[in-house]
N, C-alpha and C positions, 0 to 999 in steps of 0.2 A: 504493500500500500504506500509506503514511504517513497519507494522508487517511482511509482506512478505519479505521485504528487510532484516530485522533483522534475520528472519528464514533462508534466503538464505545465509547470511554471516555465520551463525552458522553451516550450512551444509558444507560450504567451509572449516571452521576451523576443522570440524570433518574429512573431507577427508584429509586435510593436516596432521593432527595428525596420521591418519592411514598410510599415505604415508611415513612419517618419521619413524614410528615404523617398517614398513616393510623394509625400506632401500633397499639396493641392493640384499638382500636375495631373492627377488622376481624372480631373474634370474633363480634360481633352481626350483621355484614353477611354473613358466610360462609354459603353454602348448605350443606345436608347433603350429605355425600359419597355419591355414587351408584355402587354396584358394578354398573354396566351393561356388563359386558365382552362381552355378546353383540353389542353395537354395536362396530364396528371402524372407526377413522378411516381415510380413504383417504390422507390426507397430514397430517403433524404438523409444526408449527413448534417449534423448540427455542430458548428464550430463553437468553441468557448468564447465568451465575450472578451473583448480586448479594450483596454483604455487607450484613448488617443489624447495624449497630453499636448498642451500648447508648447510649441518649440521656443516661444518667446516668453510670455508671461500670462498668468490667468487673467481673464477679462478680454482677451483677444478672440480670434476666431480660428477654428480648425476645419479641415475638410474630411469627409468620409473617404477613406482610401479606395473604396470600390465605386462609389457613385459621384464623388465630387461635391455632394451637398454640404453646405456651410452651416456650422453651428457655433454659438457663443461658448467659449470654453470656461472652465472654472475649477473649483476644488473637486477632486475625485477621492472620496474617502477610501481607506483600506477596506477590502472585502466587497467592494461594489460589484466586481465581476462575479463573485460567488453568489451574491443575492440574485442577480439576473440570470445566471446559469441555472440555478435551482428553480427559480420561478418558471423559466421557459421549459425546463425538463419536466416539471410537474403539470404545467398547463397544456402543453402541446398534445398529449394523448387525449385530453378532454375535448379538444376542438377539431381534431382531424383524425382520419383513419389511416393516413399514410404512415407506414413504419419508418422509424428513424434511428440512426446511430447516435447515441448520447454524446454530449460534448467532450467528456473525458476521453473516450476512445478516439474520436475524431481528432482531438487536439494532439494526442500522442502520435498518430499517423502523420499529421501535418508537420509536427516537430521533426520527425525522421526525414521527411521529404525536403522541407525547407533547410534543415540543418546540413543535409548532404549536398544539395544543389545550390541553395541561396541565389536564386535567379534574379532577385530584385524585382520580381513580378508577382505580387500578392495573388492576383486573380488566377494565374496559371498554377501556382502552388496549391491554392485552395481546391481548384478543380482536380489536380493530380491526386490529392488526398482523398477526395470523394470517389474518384475512379477506383482507387486501391481498395476502398471499402465497399465497392459494388453499388454505389449510390448514383442516381442520375440527376440529383439536385443537391445543392448545399445551402444551408441557412447560416448566414454570417452576421454577427452583431458587434457593434462598436459602442463604447461609452465615451461621451464627450464632456459630461458634467454630472457630478453626483455629490452635490454640496449638502452637508448636514445642516439641520436647523440649529439656530442659536437661541436657546430658550427652552420652554416646556410645551406640553401639549396645549396649554391655554394662554400662553403669553410668550411671544418671540421677539427677539431683536432682528433676526434674519430668518426667513422661512426656508424650508428645504427647496432645492432646485435640482432638477434631473433632466438630462438629455441623452438619449440613446437611440439607436436605430436597428433595423433588421433588413437584410437584403437576401433575396433568393437568386442564386446563380444556377443556370442550367448547365449541366456538365458537358453535354455533347458539343456545344458551340461557345461556351463561356459567356453567354449573354445574361445580363441582369433582366429577369422577367417580372420581378416584384420588389418594391422597396417601400418602407414606411418608417416613421419615426415618432417618438414621443419627446417633447421639448416643453417643459413646464416649470414655472416657479409658482409655488402655492400662493394664492391670494386669500384675503378674508372673504367670507361668504358674501358680504355686502358688495364687494367689488367683483365677485365672480359668480353671479347668479346662474350663468350658463352651465356650471358644474354642480347645480343643486343636487342632482341624483347621486353624485359622488359623495357629497357630504352626508346625505341621508343614509347611504349604505355604510360608509366607513366612520361616520361620527363627526360632530361639529367640533373639530379640534385641529391643531397644527400637526401635520404628519412628520414623521422622521423621513430621512432620505430613503431608507429601506422600504418604508410603507409607500411612499410616493412612487418608488421604482416598481413595486409590485402592482400598484394601481395602473401605472403606465403600461406594464406588460399585458395586463388584462385588456386594457383598452386597445393596445396595438394589435393583439391577436384577434380582436373582433373583426379586423380588416384582412385577416389571413385568407389567401385565395381559395384554399381547399378545405373549407370547414364542413364538419358534419352537419346534416340538416337539423339535428336536435341539439346542437351545441348551445350552451347557455350564453347569454349576453349579460353584461354588467348591469 
């Protein structure tokens, strides 16, 4: 178990290095998102979430290494990846019938491929890992901000603020066929009436970053392209 954890951390470091080397240049490399949901993957590999830190300073912007989408950066607390990995791993079987390879296994295979080849091409290495696992699609997530609240559940100096995304890459041609993101800084109910249902379900309080991240995962997966007909909504 310890060896697997070390290998998974090494894989995350490799992905981070590749992401930083690509920077925002991936905007030009990114292919158009294809809404081809008539095609359904037989098996999907799920990559572990990876932090995309600002190369300059918090408060600037960073780009998604796969799609080029721009996000405001900020604090990313320790353990943010684990929170989202576990949320995705537990929620995915509830909303889709597509079998998937869990993030731990996919991360280990990616680490072997990227560590050996180090192509400086994140998309190709992600696709290569999925192929080795017999998957025809790969789900990749990046974290751009995961700021903890400063204060308590009922009084804050700064609220929690979270930004992350999910991207599905089709293995046969490396194309991005779906992407979506959650990017939110919690506001008071009086300033955020559009999210009234969220407060009614989770409570009239200030959420921790972990809680806001799980809320974001639920909301993001409501837009997942291959949902079960009876999948629950928030």
